[in-house]
N, CA, C and O atoms as CSV, one atom per row, in Angstrom:
chain,resi,resn,atom,element,x,y,z
A,1,MET,N,N,109.271,120.225,116.129
A,1,MET,CA,C,109.862,119.081,116.795
A,1,MET,C,C,109.273,118.969,118.192
A,1,MET,O,O,108.981,119.965,118.855
A,2,ALA,N,N,109.112,117.741,118.606
A,2,ALA,CA,C,108.623,117.460,119.949
A,2,ALA,C,C,109.292,116.179,120.436
A,2,ALA,O,O,109.788,115.382,119.639
A,3,GLN,N,N,109.298,115.999,121.718
A,3,GLN,CA,C,109.924,114.814,122.292
A,3,GLN,C,C,108.852,113.776,122.628
A,3,GLN,O,O,107.849,114.092,123.268
A,4,TYR,N,N,109.074,112.548,122.191
A,4,TYR,CA,C,108.127,111.465,122.410
A,4,TYR,C,C,108.809,110.336,123.161
A,4,TYR,O,O,109.911,109.906,122.819
A,5,LYS,N,N,108.119,109.868,124.197
A,5,LYS,CA,C,108.579,108.700,124.948
A,5,LYS,C,C,107.723,107.533,124.489
A,5,LYS,O,O,106.495,107.572,124.564
A,6,LEU,N,N,108.397,106.492,124.011
A,6,LEU,CA,C,107.703,105.344,123.464
A,6,LEU,C,C,108.133,104.076,124.177
A,6,LEU,O,O,109.280,103.948,124.607
A,7,LYS,N,N,107.202,103.142,124.298
A,7,LYS,CA,C,107.482,101.824,124.866
A,7,LYS,C,C,107.458,100.854,123.689
A,7,LYS,O,O,106.403,100.543,123.138
A,8,ILE,N,N,108.655,100.384,123.317
A,8,ILE,CA,C,108.793,99.521,122.152
A,8,ILE,C,C,109.501,98.236,122.563
A,8,ILE,O,O,110.599,98.266,123.120
A,9,ASN,N,N,108.863,97.122,122.283
A,9,ASN,CA,C,109.431,95.812,122.600
A,9,ASN,C,C,109.838,95.714,124.064
A,9,ASN,O,O,110.835,95.078,124.406
A,10,GLY,N,N,109.049,96.354,124.918
A,10,GLY,CA,C,109.293,96.299,126.355
A,10,GLY,C,C,110.364,97.245,126.866
A,10,GLY,O,O,110.675,97.244,128.058
A,11,ARG,N,N,110.930,98.049,125.982
A,11,ARG,CA,C,111.973,99.005,126.375
A,11,ARG,C,C,111.469,100.429,126.176
A,11,ARG,O,O,110.588,100.682,125.355
A,12,ASP,N,N,112.035,101.338,126.931
A,12,ASP,CA,C,111.695,102.752,126.794
A,12,ASP,C,C,112.625,103.419,125.793
A,12,ASP,O,O,113.842,103.239,125.835
A,13,TYR,N,N,112.031,104.189,124.895
A,13,TYR,CA,C,112.774,104.938,123.890
A,13,TYR,C,C,112.314,106.385,123.936
A,13,TYR,O,O,111.227,106.695,124.423
A,14,GLN,N,N,113.160,107.260,123.422
A,14,GLN,CA,C,112.825,108.678,123.361
A,14,GLN,C,C,113.286,109.226,122.016
A,14,GLN,O,O,114.403,108.959,121.575
A,15,ALA,N,N,112.410,109.998,121.370
A,15,ALA,CA,C,112.762,110.578,120.074
A,15,ALA,C,C,112.303,112.022,120.016
A,15,ALA,O,O,111.228,112.366,120.508
A,16,ASP,N,N,113.118,112.852,119.419
A,16,ASP,CA,C,112.793,114.252,119.191
A,16,ASP,C,C,112.515,114.397,117.693
A,16,ASP,O,O,113.439,114.548,116.894
A,17,VAL,N,N,111.229,114.347,117.322
A,17,VAL,CA,C,110.828,114.348,115.916
A,17,VAL,C,C,109.582,115.202,115.726
A,17,VAL,O,O,108.928,115.592,116.693
A,18,ASP,N,N,109.266,115.483,114.483
A,18,ASP,CA,C,108.021,116.188,114.172
A,18,ASP,C,C,106.837,115.295,114.546
A,18,ASP,O,O,106.903,114.079,114.368
A,19,PRO,N,N,105.763,115.881,115.058
A,19,PRO,CA,C,104.602,115.096,115.487
A,19,PRO,C,C,103.978,114.240,114.392
A,19,PRO,O,O,103.414,113.183,114.677
A,20,ASP,N,N,104.075,114.688,113.140
A,20,ASP,CA,C,103.456,113.924,112.054
A,20,ASP,C,C,104.385,112.891,111.424
A,20,ASP,O,O,104.026,112.271,110.423
A,21,THR,N,N,105.573,112.697,111.994
A,21,THR,CA,C,106.495,111.684,111.486
A,21,THR,C,C,105.865,110.306,111.678
A,21,THR,O,O,105.473,109.961,112.793
A,22,PRO,N,N,105.762,109.516,110.613
A,22,PRO,CA,C,105.200,108.176,110.762
A,22,PRO,C,C,106.042,107.319,111.720
A,22,PRO,O,O,107.270,107.394,111.730
A,23,LEU,N,N,105.353,106.516,112.512
A,23,LEU,CA,C,106.033,105.621,113.447
A,23,LEU,C,C,107.076,104.771,112.728
A,23,LEU,O,O,108.149,104.522,113.276
A,24,LEU,N,N,106.780,104.328,111.526
A,24,LEU,CA,C,107.725,103.518,110.749
A,24,LEU,C,C,109.106,104.162,110.693
A,24,LEU,O,O,110.118,103.502,110.926
A,25,TRP,N,N,109.138,105.451,110.382
A,25,TRP,CA,C,110.429,106.129,110.227
A,25,TRP,C,C,111.112,106.364,111.568
A,25,TRP,O,O,112.340,106.374,111.642
A,26,VAL,N,N,110.341,106.551,112.615
A,26,VAL,CA,C,110.930,106.684,113.942
A,26,VAL,C,C,111.580,105.358,114.334
A,26,VAL,O,O,112.700,105.338,114.845
A,27,LEU,N,N,110.876,104.251,114.093
A,27,LEU,CA,C,111.430,102.933,114.409
A,27,LEU,C,C,112.725,102.686,113.653
A,27,LEU,O,O,113.725,102.279,114.244
A,28,ARG,N,N,112.709,102.929,112.356
A,28,ARG,CA,C,113.853,102.629,111.509
A,28,ARG,C,C,114.999,103.637,111.671
A,28,ARG,O,O,116.146,103.252,111.900
A,29,ASP,N,N,114.675,104.928,111.549
A,29,ASP,CA,C,115.716,105.957,111.498
A,29,ASP,C,C,116.231,106.382,112.872
A,29,ASP,O,O,117.412,106.693,113.025
A,30,ASN,N,N,115.358,106.395,113.857
A,30,ASN,CA,C,115.780,106.857,115.184
A,30,ASN,C,C,116.262,105.731,116.078
A,30,ASN,O,O,117.167,105.922,116.890
A,31,PHE,N,N,115.658,104.548,115.933
A,31,PHE,CA,C,115.966,103.471,116.869
A,31,PHE,C,C,116.647,102.268,116.225
A,31,PHE,O,O,117.005,101.325,116.931
A,32,GLY,N,N,116.836,102.273,114.918
A,32,GLY,CA,C,117.532,101.180,114.247
A,32,GLY,C,C,116.754,99.877,114.198
A,32,GLY,O,O,117.340,98.816,113.985
A,33,LEU,N,N,115.446,99.940,114.390
A,33,LEU,CA,C,114.605,98.737,114.328
A,33,LEU,C,C,114.125,98.586,112.886
A,33,LEU,O,O,113.028,99.020,112.537
A,34,VAL,N,N,114.958,97.967,112.060
A,34,VAL,CA,C,114.737,97.948,110.619
A,34,VAL,C,C,114.009,96.708,110.112
A,34,VAL,O,O,113.882,96.526,108.901
A,35,GLY,N,N,113.534,95.860,111.003
A,35,GLY,CA,C,112.749,94.705,110.582
A,35,GLY,C,C,111.415,95.114,109.985
A,35,GLY,O,O,110.887,94.431,109.107
A,36,THR,N,N,110.872,96.217,110.452
A,36,THR,CA,C,109.626,96.762,109.913
A,36,THR,C,C,109.971,97.468,108.608
A,36,THR,O,O,110.826,98.353,108.586
A,37,LYS,N,N,109.312,97.081,107.526
A,37,LYS,CA,C,109.678,97.565,106.195
A,37,LYS,C,C,108.735,98.634,105.663
A,37,LYS,O,O,107.564,98.699,106.037
A,38,TYR,N,N,109.272,99.468,104.785
A,38,TYR,CA,C,108.480,100.417,104.021
A,38,TYR,C,C,108.091,99.726,102.725
A,38,TYR,O,O,108.944,99.208,102.004
A,39,GLY,N,N,106.795,99.721,102.436
A,39,GLY,CA,C,106.354,99.114,101.187
A,39,GLY,C,C,105.665,100.104,100.276
A,39,GLY,O,O,106.073,100.290,99.130
A,40,CYS,N,N,104.604,100.752,100.789
A,40,CYS,CA,C,103.803,101.603,99.918
A,40,CYS,C,C,103.609,103.015,100.477
A,40,CYS,O,O,103.441,103.963,99.710
A,41,GLY,N,N,103.629,103.162,101.790
A,41,GLY,CA,C,103.437,104.472,102.396
A,41,GLY,C,C,101.992,104.906,102.531
A,41,GLY,O,O,101.718,106.018,102.984
A,42,ILE,N,N,101.055,104.036,102.141
A,42,ILE,CA,C,99.633,104.387,102.236
A,42,ILE,C,C,98.815,103.310,102.960
A,42,ILE,O,O,97.592,103.268,102.825
A,43,ALA,N,N,99.476,102.453,103.716
A,43,ALA,CA,C,98.818,101.403,104.511
A,43,ALA,C,C,98.083,100.376,103.667
A,43,ALA,O,O,97.117,99.770,104.129
A,44,ALA,N,N,98.531,100.175,102.437
A,44,ALA,CA,C,97.843,99.244,101.550
A,44,ALA,C,C,98.518,97.874,101.443
A,44,ALA,O,O,97.869,96.906,101.048
A,45,CYS,N,N,99.802,97.773,101.785
A,45,CYS,CA,C,100.508,96.514,101.521
A,45,CYS,C,C,100.799,95.674,102.758
A,45,CYS,O,O,100.901,94.452,102.653
A,46,GLY,N,N,100.933,96.292,103.918
A,46,GLY,CA,C,101.164,95.546,105.154
A,46,GLY,C,C,102.601,95.315,105.535
A,46,GLY,O,O,102.855,94.753,106.601
A,47,ALA,N,N,103.555,95.718,104.722
A,47,ALA,CA,C,104.970,95.475,105.048
A,47,ALA,C,C,105.393,96.172,106.339
A,47,ALA,O,O,106.339,95.742,106.999
A,48,CYS,N,N,104.697,97.242,106.695
A,48,CYS,CA,C,105.063,98.055,107.859
A,48,CYS,C,C,104.304,97.680,109.131
A,48,CYS,O,O,104.325,98.434,110.104
A,49,THR,N,N,103.639,96.533,109.136
A,49,THR,CA,C,102.769,96.167,110.255
A,49,THR,C,C,103.552,95.922,111.538
A,49,THR,O,O,104.537,95.184,111.560
A,50,VAL,N,N,103.087,96.559,112.597
A,50,VAL,CA,C,103.587,96.350,113.963
A,50,VAL,C,C,102.359,96.100,114.837
A,50,VAL,O,O,101.225,96.206,114.370
A,51,HIS,N,N,102.589,95.773,116.086
A,51,HIS,CA,C,101.472,95.659,117.033
A,51,HIS,C,C,101.427,96.910,117.887
A,51,HIS,O,O,102.451,97.370,118.393
A,52,LEU,N,N,100.251,97.445,118.040
A,52,LEU,CA,C,100.002,98.569,118.937
A,52,LEU,C,C,99.013,98.040,119.969
A,52,LEU,O,O,97.836,97.832,119.674
A,53,ASN,N,N,99.511,97.826,121.181
A,53,ASN,CA,C,98.708,97.180,122.228
A,53,ASN,C,C,98.138,95.850,121.747
A,53,ASN,O,O,97.000,95.504,122.065
A,54,GLY,N,N,98.931,95.109,120.980
A,54,GLY,CA,C,98.540,93.783,120.522
A,54,GLY,C,C,97.759,93.731,119.231
A,54,GLY,O,O,97.503,92.646,118.707
A,55,GLU,N,N,97.378,94.873,118.709
A,55,GLU,CA,C,96.606,94.923,117.462
A,55,GLU,C,C,97.526,95.239,116.280
A,55,GLU,O,O,98.376,96.126,116.366
A,56,ALA,N,N,97.350,94.515,115.190
A,56,ALA,CA,C,98.128,94.784,113.986
A,56,ALA,C,C,97.805,96.190,113.486
A,56,ALA,O,O,96.641,96.542,113.292
A,57,THR,N,N,98.859,96.990,113.279
A,57,THR,CA,C,98.708,98.398,112.919
A,57,THR,C,C,99.735,98.752,111.853
A,57,THR,O,O,100.890,98.335,111.934
A,58,ARG,N,N,99.317,99.514,110.864
A,58,ARG,CA,C,100.220,99.960,109.787
A,58,ARG,C,C,100.993,101.173,110.261
A,58,ARG,O,O,100.420,102.245,110.460
A,59,SER,N,N,102.278,101.008,110.439
A,59,SER,CA,C,103.102,102.074,111.008
A,59,SER,C,C,103.476,103.164,110.008
A,59,SER,O,O,103.957,104.223,110.411
A,60,CYS,N,N,103.267,102.929,108.721
A,60,CYS,CA,C,103.653,103.935,107.722
A,60,CYS,C,C,102.720,105.131,107.705
A,60,CYS,O,O,103.086,106.191,107.196
A,61,VAL,N,N,101.520,104.981,108.251
A,61,VAL,CA,C,100.561,106.094,108.262
A,61,VAL,C,C,100.210,106.541,109.677
A,61,VAL,O,O,99.401,107.452,109.855
A,62,LEU,N,N,100.802,105.917,110.671
A,62,LEU,CA,C,100.506,106.262,112.060
A,62,LEU,C,C,101.487,107.321,112.539
A,62,LEU,O,O,102.670,107.025,112.708
A,63,PRO,N,N,101.021,108.561,112.764
A,63,PRO,CA,C,101.949,109.587,113.253
A,63,PRO,C,C,102.435,109.227,114.650
A,63,PRO,O,O,101.667,108.722,115.469
A,64,VAL,N,N,103.684,109.481,114.914
A,64,VAL,CA,C,104.249,109.168,116.224
A,64,VAL,C,C,103.459,109.851,117.331
A,64,VAL,O,O,103.385,109.331,118.445
A,65,SER,N,N,102.873,110.998,117.045
A,65,SER,CA,C,102.095,111.721,118.054
A,65,SER,C,C,100.834,110.966,118.468
A,65,SER,O,O,100.263,111.260,119.518
A,66,ALA,N,N,100.388,110.000,117.665
A,66,ALA,CA,C,99.185,109.225,117.980
A,66,ALA,C,C,99.478,107.983,118.808
A,66,ALA,O,O,98.551,107.319,119.271
A,67,VAL,N,N,100.745,107.661,119.000
A,67,VAL,CA,C,101.105,106.445,119.733
A,67,VAL,C,C,100.807,106.586,121.218
A,67,VAL,O,O,100.318,105.648,121.847
A,68,GLY,N,N,101.096,107.740,121.776
A,68,GLY,CA,C,100.828,107.981,123.193
A,68,GLY,C,C,101.502,106.963,124.092
A,68,GLY,O,O,102.701,106.714,123.968
A,69,THR,N,N,100.733,106.372,125.000
A,69,THR,CA,C,101.283,105.397,125.947
A,69,THR,C,C,101.101,103.960,125.464
A,69,THR,O,O,101.346,103.018,126.219
A,70,SER,N,N,100.679,103.785,124.231
A,70,SER,CA,C,100.488,102.443,123.686
A,70,SER,C,C,101.807,101.677,123.658
A,70,SER,O,O,102.884,102.257,123.519
A,71,LYS,N,N,101.692,100.377,123.791
A,71,LYS,CA,C,102.873,99.512,123.702
A,71,LYS,C,C,103.035,99.071,122.257
A,71,LYS,O,O,102.113,98.529,121.647
A,72,VAL,N,N,104.229,99.314,121.720
A,72,VAL,CA,C,104.548,98.964,120.344
A,72,VAL,C,C,105.400,97.694,120.355
A,72,VAL,O,O,106.355,97.576,121.123
A,73,THR,N,N,105.033,96.749,119.487
A,73,THR,CA,C,105.854,95.553,119.298
A,73,THR,C,C,106.202,95.470,117.823
A,73,THR,O,O,105.326,95.525,116.961
A,74,THR,N,N,107.488,95.336,117.545
A,74,THR,CA,C,107.958,95.158,116.176
A,74,THR,C,C,108.327,93.692,115.999
A,74,THR,O,O,108.271,92.914,116.951
A,75,ILE,N,N,108.698,93.319,114.795
A,75,ILE,CA,C,109.110,91.937,114.534
A,75,ILE,C,C,110.283,91.558,115.434
A,75,ILE,O,O,110.413,90.402,115.835
A,76,GLU,N,N,111.135,92.530,115.749
A,76,GLU,CA,C,112.281,92.231,116.626
A,76,GLU,C,C,111.830,91.878,118.042
A,76,GLU,O,O,112.547,91.183,118.762
A,77,GLY,N,N,110.661,92.344,118.443
A,77,GLY,CA,C,110.179,92.102,119.797
A,77,GLY,C,C,109.117,91.031,119.902
A,77,GLY,O,O,108.616,90.768,120.996
A,78,LEU,N,N,108.759,90.404,118.790
A,78,LEU,CA,C,107.716,89.384,118.824
A,78,LEU,C,C,108.118,88.211,119.711
A,78,LEU,O,O,107.295,87.672,120.450
A,79,SER,N,N,109.384,87.820,119.634
A,79,SER,CA,C,109.905,86.773,120.518
A,79,SER,C,C,111.404,86.992,120.680
A,79,SER,O,O,112.069,87.531,119.796
A,80,ALA,N,N,111.913,86.567,121.811
A,80,ALA,CA,C,113.332,86.798,122.112
A,80,ALA,C,C,114.256,86.009,121.187
A,80,ALA,O,O,115.338,86.478,120.834
A,81,ASN,N,N,113.829,84.820,120.802
A,81,ASN,CA,C,114.721,83.934,120.031
A,81,ASN,C,C,114.152,83.519,118.683
A,81,ASN,O,O,114.593,82.528,118.101
A,82,GLY,N,N,113.179,84.267,118.183
A,82,GLY,CA,C,112.569,83.890,116.906
A,82,GLY,C,C,111.747,82.623,117.024
A,82,GLY,O,O,111.566,81.900,116.044
A,83,ASP,N,N,111.242,82.348,118.235
A,83,ASP,CA,C,110.521,81.098,118.450
A,83,ASP,C,C,109.027,81.280,118.705
A,83,ASP,O,O,108.380,80.396,119.268
A,84,HIS,N,N,108.486,82.405,118.299
A,84,HIS,CA,C,107.037,82.576,118.351
A,84,HIS,C,C,106.430,81.499,117.438
A,84,HIS,O,O,107.019,81.179,116.405
A,85,PRO,N,N,105.274,80.937,117.792
A,85,PRO,CA,C,104.677,79.891,116.953
A,85,PRO,C,C,104.523,80.277,115.486
A,85,PRO,O,O,104.680,79.427,114.609
A,86,VAL,N,N,104.221,81.534,115.207
A,86,VAL,CA,C,104.085,81.960,113.810
A,86,VAL,C,C,105.456,81.956,113.130
A,86,VAL,O,O,105.568,81.517,111.985
A,87,GLN,N,N,106.485,82.430,113.805
A,87,GLN,CA,C,107.826,82.415,113.216
A,87,GLN,C,C,108.293,80.985,112.970
A,87,GLN,O,O,108.895,80.699,111.935
A,88,LYS,N,N,108.028,80.107,113.892
A,88,LYS,CA,C,108.416,78.703,113.725
A,88,LYS,C,C,107.668,78.070,112.550
A,88,LYS,O,O,108.253,77.320,111.769
A,89,ALA,N,N,106.387,78.372,112.430
A,89,ALA,CA,C,105.597,77.837,111.322
A,89,ALA,C,C,106.099,78.386,109.987
A,89,ALA,O,O,106.135,77.663,108.991
A,90,TRP,N,N,106.487,79.664,109.966
A,90,TRP,CA,C,107.017,80.271,108.736
A,90,TRP,C,C,108.256,79.504,108.277
A,90,TRP,O,O,108.426,79.234,107.088
A,91,ASP,N,N,109.118,79.159,109.234
A,91,ASP,CA,C,110.318,78.381,108.898
A,91,ASP,C,C,109.953,76.973,108.439
A,91,ASP,O,O,110.479,76.476,107.443
A,92,GLU,N,N,109.053,76.344,109.172
A,92,GLU,CA,C,108.659,74.970,108.855
A,92,GLU,C,C,108.079,74.843,107.454
A,92,GLU,O,O,108.386,73.893,106.733
A,93,ILE,N,N,107.247,75.792,107.071
A,93,ILE,CA,C,106.587,75.759,105.764
A,93,ILE,C,C,107.467,76.389,104.679
A,93,ILE,O,O,107.178,76.247,103.491
A,94,ASP,N,N,108.532,77.080,105.075
A,94,ASP,CA,C,109.435,77.742,104.138
A,94,ASP,C,C,108.673,78.772,103.297
A,94,ASP,O,O,108.699,78.740,102.067
A,95,VAL,N,N,107.993,79.684,104.000
A,95,VAL,CA,C,107.123,80.661,103.345
A,95,VAL,C,C,107.881,81.645,102.458
A,95,VAL,O,O,107.509,81.801,101.295
A,96,PRO,N,N,108.921,82.315,102.944
A,96,PRO,CA,C,109.469,83.436,102.175
A,96,PRO,C,C,110.152,83.033,100.872
A,96,PRO,O,O,110.790,81.986,100.767
A,97,GLN,N,N,109.993,83.896,99.904
A,97,GLN,CA,C,110.831,83.829,98.716
A,97,GLN,C,C,111.784,85.012,98.809
A,97,GLN,O,O,112.940,84.840,99.198
A,98,CYS,N,N,111.322,86.212,98.461
A,98,CYS,CA,C,112.217,87.364,98.602
A,98,CYS,C,C,112.294,87.801,100.063
A,98,CYS,O,O,113.318,88.318,100.509
A,99,GLY,N,N,111.201,87.589,100.809
A,99,GLY,CA,C,111.193,87.875,102.239
A,99,GLY,C,C,110.815,89.286,102.631
A,99,GLY,O,O,110.645,89.561,103.819
A,100,TYR,N,N,110.676,90.189,101.677
A,100,TYR,CA,C,110.463,91.593,102.026
A,100,TYR,C,C,109.195,91.814,102.843
A,100,TYR,O,O,109.217,92.593,103.796
A,101,CYS,N,N,108.115,91.167,102.506
A,101,CYS,CA,C,106.833,91.393,103.183
A,101,CYS,C,C,106.667,90.550,104.440
A,101,CYS,O,O,105.696,90.724,105.177
A,102,GLN,N,N,107.586,89.654,104.689
A,102,GLN,CA,C,107.348,88.624,105.702
A,102,GLN,C,C,107.200,89.142,107.130
A,102,GLN,O,O,106.402,88.591,107.888
A,103,ALA,N,N,107.928,90.164,107.520
A,103,ALA,CA,C,107.765,90.694,108.882
A,103,ALA,C,C,106.337,91.187,109.081
A,103,ALA,O,O,105.720,90.910,110.109
A,104,GLY,N,N,105.817,91.908,108.112
A,104,GLY,CA,C,104.438,92.395,108.193
A,104,GLY,C,C,103.436,91.260,108.168
A,104,GLY,O,O,102.435,91.298,108.884
A,105,GLN,N,N,103.692,90.250,107.352
A,105,GLN,CA,C,102.803,89.084,107.289
A,105,GLN,C,C,102.777,88.381,108.645
A,105,GLN,O,O,101.710,88.031,109.150
A,106,ILE,N,N,103.947,88.180,109.224
A,106,ILE,CA,C,104.057,87.493,110.516
A,106,ILE,C,C,103.366,88.289,111.615
A,106,ILE,O,O,102.660,87.712,112.442
A,107,MET,N,N,103.558,89.594,111.636
A,107,MET,CA,C,102.931,90.428,112.663
A,107,MET,C,C,101.407,90.404,112.520
A,107,MET,O,O,100.695,90.361,113.523
A,108,THR,N,N,100.908,90.430,111.296
A,108,THR,CA,C,99.467,90.350,111.074
A,108,THR,C,C,98.941,89.002,111.532
A,108,THR,O,O,97.919,88.932,112.216
A,109,ALA,N,N,99.633,87.930,111.162
A,109,ALA,CA,C,99.200,86.579,111.541
A,109,ALA,C,C,99.220,86.379,113.055
A,109,ALA,O,O,98.310,85.763,113.610
A,110,ALA,N,N,100.248,86.894,113.726
A,110,ALA,CA,C,100.342,86.733,115.181
A,110,ALA,C,C,99.200,87.428,115.895
A,110,ALA,O,O,98.619,86.862,116.821
A,111,ALA,N,N,98.866,88.643,115.485
A,111,ALA,CA,C,97.749,89.372,116.100
A,111,ALA,C,C,96.428,88.670,115.792
A,111,ALA,O,O,95.556,88.568,116.655
A,112,PHE,N,N,96.287,88.194,114.573
A,112,PHE,CA,C,95.066,87.484,114.172
A,112,PHE,C,C,94.866,86.224,115.008
A,112,PHE,O,O,93.767,85.987,115.508
A,113,LEU,N,N,95.909,85.416,115.166
A,113,LEU,CA,C,95.778,84.162,115.912
A,113,LEU,C,C,95.515,84.392,117.397
A,113,LEU,O,O,94.928,83.543,118.068
A,114,LYS,N,N,95.943,85.519,117.896
A,114,LYS,CA,C,95.641,85.849,119.293
A,114,LYS,C,C,94.131,86.051,119.463
A,114,LYS,O,O,93.555,85.672,120.483
A,115,ARG,N,N,93.503,86.649,118.454
A,115,ARG,CA,C,92.048,86.884,118.487
A,115,ARG,C,C,91.254,85.651,118.071
A,115,ARG,O,O,90.153,85.419,118.569
A,116,ASN,N,N,91.812,84.865,117.161
A,116,ASN,CA,C,91.100,83.720,116.588
A,116,ASN,C,C,92.043,82.516,116.553
A,116,ASN,O,O,92.659,82.248,115.522
A,117,PRO,N,N,92.162,81.789,117.665
A,117,PRO,CA,C,93.137,80.700,117.744
A,117,PRO,C,C,92.787,79.448,116.933
A,117,PRO,O,O,93.638,78.577,116.753
A,118,LYS,N,N,91.560,79.347,116.446
A,118,LYS,CA,C,91.152,78.171,115.653
A,118,LYS,C,C,90.483,78.633,114.358
A,118,LYS,O,O,89.283,78.435,114.169
A,119,PRO,N,N,91.261,79.248,113.472
A,119,PRO,CA,C,90.667,79.832,112.271
A,119,PRO,C,C,90.374,78.812,111.180
A,119,PRO,O,O,91.021,77.769,111.089
A,120,THR,N,N,89.396,79.134,110.365
A,120,THR,CA,C,89.140,78.379,109.141
A,120,THR,C,C,90.016,78.983,108.039
A,120,THR,O,O,90.630,80.034,108.222
A,121,ASP,N,N,90.060,78.304,106.903
A,121,ASP,CA,C,90.794,78.865,105.761
A,121,ASP,C,C,90.209,80.217,105.361
A,121,ASP,O,O,90.948,81.143,105.027
A,122,ALA,N,N,88.894,80.326,105.395
A,122,ALA,CA,C,88.237,81.598,105.035
A,122,ALA,C,C,88.620,82.691,106.031
A,122,ALA,O,O,88.838,83.836,105.638
A,123,ASP,N,N,88.702,82.347,107.316
A,123,ASP,CA,C,89.122,83.325,108.328
A,123,ASP,C,C,90.541,83.814,108.041
A,123,ASP,O,O,90.826,85.010,108.099
A,124,ILE,N,N,91.415,82.870,107.734
A,124,ILE,CA,C,92.822,83.210,107.455
A,124,ILE,C,C,92.908,84.099,106.223
A,124,ILE,O,O,93.587,85.126,106.232
A,125,ASP,N,N,92.218,83.697,105.167
A,125,ASP,CA,C,92.259,84.490,103.934
A,125,ASP,C,C,91.757,85.913,104.170
A,125,ASP,O,O,92.335,86.873,103.660
A,126,ALA,N,N,90.686,86.046,104.939
A,126,ALA,CA,C,90.143,87.381,105.223
A,126,ALA,C,C,91.112,88.203,106.061
A,126,ALA,O,O,91.320,89.386,105.788
A,127,ALA,N,N,91.704,87.591,107.073
A,127,ALA,CA,C,92.618,88.313,107.967
A,127,ALA,C,C,93.896,88.741,107.260
A,127,ALA,O,O,94.434,89.812,107.542
A,128,MET,N,N,94.375,87.925,106.360
A,128,MET,CA,C,95.652,88.186,105.700
A,128,MET,C,C,95.493,88.922,104.366
A,128,MET,O,O,96.488,89.266,103.728
A,129,SER,N,N,94.259,89.163,103.947
A,129,SER,CA,C,94.013,89.727,102.614
A,129,SER,C,C,94.578,91.139,102.429
A,129,SER,O,O,94.813,91.560,101.296
A,130,GLY,N,N,94.795,91.866,103.508
A,130,GLY,CA,C,95.335,93.212,103.393
A,130,GLY,C,C,96.843,93.264,103.278
A,130,GLY,O,O,97.421,94.344,103.162
A,131,ASN,N,N,97.489,92.104,103.309
A,131,ASN,CA,C,98.945,92.042,103.184
A,131,ASN,C,C,99.302,91.523,101.799
A,131,ASN,O,O,98.836,90.465,101.378
A,132,ILE,N,N,100.128,92.278,101.106
A,132,ILE,CA,C,100.504,91.920,99.743
A,132,ILE,C,C,101.857,91.208,99.740
A,132,ILE,O,O,102.815,91.641,100.381
A,133,CYS,N,N,101.900,90.107,99.002
A,133,CYS,CA,C,103.154,89.380,98.783
A,133,CYS,C,C,103.421,89.401,97.281
A,133,CYS,O,O,102.706,88.770,96.502
A,134,ARG,N,N,104.435,90.116,96.897
A,134,ARG,CA,C,104.737,90.235,95.457
A,134,ARG,C,C,105.181,88.909,94.851
A,134,ARG,O,O,105.080,88.709,93.641
A,135,CYS,N,N,105.669,88.013,95.688
A,135,CYS,CA,C,106.099,86.704,95.192
A,135,CYS,C,C,104.934,85.724,95.078
A,135,CYS,O,O,105.075,84.669,94.460
A,136,GLY,N,N,103.797,86.056,95.663
A,136,GLY,CA,C,102.613,85.213,95.539
A,136,GLY,C,C,102.636,83.964,96.414
A,136,GLY,O,O,102.116,82.923,96.011
A,137,THR,N,N,103.222,84.047,97.585
A,137,THR,CA,C,103.303,82.863,98.448
A,137,THR,C,C,102.063,82.696,99.334
A,137,THR,O,O,102.159,82.147,100.431
A,138,TYR,N,N,100.926,83.157,98.874
A,138,TYR,CA,C,99.714,83.157,99.684
A,138,TYR,C,C,99.314,81.763,100.167
A,138,TYR,O,O,98.852,81.612,101.298
A,139,HIS,N,N,99.486,80.753,99.330
A,139,HIS,CA,C,99.120,79.396,99.766
A,139,HIS,C,C,100.016,78.928,100.907
A,139,HIS,O,O,99.546,78.242,101.815
A,140,ARG,N,N,101.294,79.286,100.876
A,140,ARG,CA,C,102.203,78.903,101.971
A,140,ARG,C,C,101.942,79.753,103.211
A,140,ARG,O,O,102.088,79.271,104.334
A,141,ILE,N,N,101.559,81.002,103.018
A,141,ILE,CA,C,101.209,81.853,104.159
A,141,ILE,C,C,100.013,81.242,104.882
A,141,ILE,O,O,100.032,81.108,106.106
A,142,ARG,N,N,98.971,80.871,104.137
A,142,ARG,CA,C,97.799,80.255,104.761
A,142,ARG,C,C,98.193,78.971,105.496
A,142,ARG,O,O,97.758,78.733,106.623
A,143,GLN,N,N,99.007,78.163,104.858
A,143,GLN,CA,C,99.441,76.903,105.475
A,143,GLN,C,C,100.236,77.168,106.768
A,143,GLN,O,O,100.052,76.458,107.757
A,144,ALA,N,N,101.094,78.158,106.768
A,144,ALA,CA,C,101.871,78.491,107.956
A,144,ALA,C,C,100.978,78.984,109.083
A,144,ALA,O,O,101.207,78.639,110.242
A,145,VAL,N,N,99.968,79.781,108.769
A,145,VAL,CA,C,99.035,80.258,109.789
A,145,VAL,C,C,98.288,79.056,110.365
A,145,VAL,O,O,98.059,78.996,111.573
A,146,GLN,N,N,97.904,78.099,109.517
A,146,GLN,CA,C,97.239,76.885,110.000
A,146,GLN,C,C,98.155,76.118,110.952
A,146,GLN,O,O,97.712,75.673,112.012
A,147,VAL,N,N,99.417,75.961,110.586
A,147,VAL,CA,C,100.381,75.248,111.429
A,147,VAL,C,C,100.579,75.987,112.745
A,147,VAL,O,O,100.594,75.366,113.808
A,148,ALA,N,N,100.731,77.297,112.688
A,148,ALA,CA,C,100.921,78.088,113.910
A,148,ALA,C,C,99.720,77.946,114.842
A,148,ALA,O,O,99.886,77.916,116.061
A,149,ALA,N,N,98.528,77.860,114.289
A,149,ALA,CA,C,97.324,77.722,115.102
A,149,ALA,C,C,97.340,76.414,115.887
A,149,ALA,O,O,96.777,76.339,116.979
A,150,THR,N,N,97.969,75.401,115.347
A,150,THR,CA,C,98.024,74.102,116.053
A,150,THR,C,C,99.111,74.083,117.133
A,150,THR,O,O,99.106,73.219,118.010
A,151,LYS,N,N,100.043,75.044,117.064
A,151,LYS,CA,C,101.163,75.076,118.008
A,151,LYS,C,C,100.901,75.972,119.213
A,151,LYS,O,O,101.696,75.982,120.153
A,152,LYS,N,N,99.835,76.701,119.202
A,152,LYS,CA,C,99.574,77.670,120.281
A,152,LYS,C,C,99.120,76.981,121.532
A,152,LYS,O,O,98.856,77.640,122.538
């Protein structure tokens, strides 16, 4: 066990956990930030995506000991009122069906649009291809990313 000081959603947190504990479990079990979901545990589905210094990162395979002084943003910290352009576009297009993967999809899309504010469909498909949606809402996800790009 070791003590880790983390900066999450602009707040300071402290956890006494094993160094190899995945960030996902620290967020969920230690801090109650349950918007970040467990999907596969091998960084293949994207449900656990958070931002680490603004970059989309799979928290299920990231040991808490590797976070260091990086700033972590979860879906709960993306915007104060759920009004980030990507969140608004998700609502406008009515993307979710079951909703399980949506936090990870939104976090991936938000980081992507920060890097590429005027994406093509091919850019969107490539950026979002690592996120799995079991309901198959990929066409609505692409459409929402397009809408969010126009709102930035």
